[in-house]
C-alpha positions as MATLAB code, in Angstrom:
seq = 'MNLLGVILKALLADGALKALARKTGLNEKQLKKLLPLALPLLLKMLTRNASNKEGAASLLGALTQHTSKKTMQQQIAEADTADGAKIIGHILGKEKDASLLSLSSQSGLSQQQVSSVLSGIAPALLSVLSAASAGAASSGAGKVDLSDGLDLSDIVAMLGGAKPGPVSAKPKGNGLLGALLGKKKKQEQKAEQDAALNGATLLSLLLANR';
ca = [
      85.065   94.693  108.944;
      86.918   95.283  105.732;
      87.499   99.050  105.147;
      87.850   98.569  101.447;
      84.367   96.901  101.347;
      82.874   99.524  103.521;
      84.062  102.264  101.294;
      83.275  100.533   98.191;
      79.641   99.645   99.310;
      79.180  103.450  100.154;
      80.307  104.444   96.785;
      78.137  102.013   95.029;
      75.001  102.894   96.887;
      72.408  104.683   94.831;
      72.816  108.215   96.195;
      76.584  108.242   95.935;
      76.406  106.912   92.399;
      73.934  109.369   91.278;
      76.001  112.229   92.855;
      79.130  110.905   91.070;
      77.421  110.478   87.866;
      76.064  114.169   88.011;
      79.614  115.131   88.943;
      81.527  113.342   86.171;
      78.815  112.962   83.401;
      79.225  109.237   83.426;
      76.430  106.797   83.823;
      76.081  104.511   86.885;
      76.992  101.487   84.902;
      80.389  102.871   83.809;
      81.002  103.942   87.530;
      80.036  100.400   88.865;
      82.745   99.002   86.303;
      85.468  101.414   87.403;
      85.175  101.934   91.109;
      85.734   98.285   92.105;
      89.045   98.582   90.145;
      90.137  102.116   91.217;
      89.633  101.886   94.957;
      91.991   98.960   95.728;
      94.513  100.500   93.541;
      94.307  103.779   95.586;
      94.589  102.016   98.922;
      97.492  100.088   97.649;
      99.115  103.243   96.552;
      98.541  105.024   99.821;
      99.913  102.125  101.730;
     103.024  102.304   99.560;
     103.457  105.975  100.151;
     102.783  105.615  104.048;
     105.461  102.873  104.224;
     108.211  105.470  105.237;
     108.102  108.143  107.969;
     108.153  111.139  105.455;
     105.198  109.524  103.276;
     103.234  108.804  106.537;
     103.725  112.263  108.032;
     102.702  113.879  104.753;
      99.313  111.671  104.540;
      98.678  112.296  108.145;
      98.919  115.990  107.459;
      96.668  115.666  104.317;
      93.998  113.714  106.750;
      93.840  116.576  109.256;
      92.542  118.774  106.390;
      89.867  116.146  105.469;
      87.574  115.499  108.272;
      84.151  115.706  107.100;
      81.667  113.635  108.757;
      79.097  114.014  105.832;
      77.672  111.074  104.076;
      79.396  109.673  101.023;
      76.669  111.138   98.971;
      76.997  114.585  100.226;
      80.779  114.617  100.332;
      80.812  113.586   96.490;
      78.176  116.194   95.697;
      80.357  118.910   97.373;
      83.687  117.547   96.469;
      86.168  120.246   95.182;
      87.442  118.305   92.130;
      90.591  120.596   91.718;
      91.633  119.544   95.216;
      90.658  116.082   94.330;
      93.012  116.161   91.263;
      95.814  117.302   93.555;
      95.017  114.352   95.955;
      95.112  111.835   93.156;
      98.436  113.345   91.772;
     100.169  112.968   95.204;
      98.559  109.344   95.696;
      99.711  108.090   92.425;
     102.955  110.085   91.885;
     105.129  109.019   88.937;
     102.905  106.282   88.482;
      99.750  108.444   87.661;
      99.870  108.182   83.897;
     100.489  104.287   84.080;
      97.651  103.972   86.648;
      95.174  105.873   84.579;
      96.073  104.000   81.502;
      95.627  100.657   83.144;
      92.093  101.867   84.895;
      91.184  102.992   81.440;
      92.131   99.890   79.686;
      90.170   97.652   82.230;
      87.151   99.870   82.417;
      86.643  100.888   78.826;
      86.639  104.595   79.915;
      89.011  107.391   78.610;
      91.875  108.401   80.918;
      90.402  111.711   81.367;
      86.974  110.098   82.468;
      88.901  107.940   84.874;
      90.821  110.937   86.197;
      87.536  112.910   86.709;
      86.105  109.976   88.834;
      89.098  109.729   90.892;
      89.206  113.409   91.543;
      85.593  113.281   92.535;
      86.065  110.467   95.175;
      89.500  111.540   96.466;
      88.412  114.151   99.274;
      85.773  111.801  100.474;
      88.371  108.937  100.603;
      90.673  110.861  102.690;
      87.853  111.829  105.152;
      87.020  108.250  105.600;
      90.693  107.311  106.297;
      90.903  110.218  108.649;
      87.934  109.074  110.663;
      89.172  105.285  110.495;
      92.640  106.224  111.710;
      91.296  108.254  114.407;
      88.954  105.430  115.379;
      91.757  102.881  115.407;
      94.016  105.147  117.491;
      91.325  105.722  120.106;
      90.695  102.037  120.399;
      94.449  101.523  121.568;
      95.134   99.049  118.669;
      98.629   98.560  117.716;
      98.704   96.497  114.487;
      95.170   96.870  112.707;
      93.512   93.459  111.609;
      90.410   94.267  109.680;
      89.572   90.474  109.272;
      89.542   90.216  113.155;
      86.881   92.797  114.198;
      88.213   96.300  114.035;
      85.016   98.220  114.801;
      84.197  100.534  111.925;
      80.439  100.882  112.769;
      81.144  104.664  113.096;
      82.443  104.869  109.765;
      79.589  103.042  108.403;
      77.139  105.213  110.045;
      79.110  108.333  108.710;
      78.846  106.901  105.241;
      75.070  106.528  105.417;
      74.704  103.021  106.591;
      76.872  101.205  103.915;
      76.980   97.605  104.818;
      80.169   95.994  105.427;
      82.206   94.275  102.719;
      83.300   90.670  102.795;
      85.915   89.720  105.644;
      89.167   87.929  104.364;
      89.541   84.540  105.684;
      92.692   83.850  107.851;
      95.088   81.279  106.382;
      94.694   77.762  107.413;
      97.499   75.244  107.080;
      97.255   71.544  106.181;
      98.429   68.533  107.871;
     101.775   67.872  105.957;
     104.842   69.878  107.345;
     106.634   70.308  103.874;
     103.314   71.236  102.195;
     102.293   73.471  105.170;
     105.582   75.460  105.126;
     105.315   76.229  101.265;
     101.698   76.811  101.654;
     102.079   79.089  104.581;
     104.460   81.191  102.824;
     102.258   81.631  100.046;
      99.266   82.372  102.353;
     101.411   84.982  104.179;
     102.303   86.694  100.948;
      98.647   86.718   99.992;
      97.654   87.951  103.497;
     100.193   90.870  102.994;
      98.742   91.625   99.690;
      95.129   91.545  100.908;
      96.096   93.860  103.764;
      97.489   96.321  101.359;
      94.379   96.321   99.438;
      91.749   96.318  102.074;
      93.197   99.131  104.168;
      94.678   97.169  107.256;
      98.307   97.797  106.487;
      97.572  101.490  105.677;
      95.788  101.992  109.122;
      98.677  100.254  110.774;
     101.356  102.445  109.239;
      99.300  105.636  110.145;
      98.914  104.374  113.694;
     102.556  103.650  113.999;
     103.555  107.081  112.790;
     100.995  109.236  114.752;
];
């Protein structure tokens, strides 16, 4: 089950969208355009931040402060946007302005509107990551493979019954050795990129630094 897909489905559910629309003043159509762009970026940046021990320790510390088990709709409705803005600042770091500009350009929203949405979902995002990393740790998993059946059913239930997102297919080789080696390298690179976007690499890093 894909963590990115689970969170995105929860964010795009009617109740969560309505709560976020009320929070930000945007309409649901605008949110549906922005969220699929923003969430993979946030997971990618979180993964980068957790790629060293100091960053992973900092993120794990933040996760201990965000352990809500409420639904995505409730968490967004009750979100402290000032706290959310600080979280986004930590996640994006020096690339905050460039990231906001990119998301603004792609979504057609202003940078201020993009920032408002990210601040509104940030506390809930950390709560979901907290629950997911705790669940992976309790399962005794070493390296997290979200395409190979990590059980996120508890997360789905917590988010209010969001359906799982698409599962990334595992790379498959072809019959010719030369083509296979070249294709395998590209597939491995793509698999690494997918893992950074769907949350697998992030959860693995958090587990390794617990």
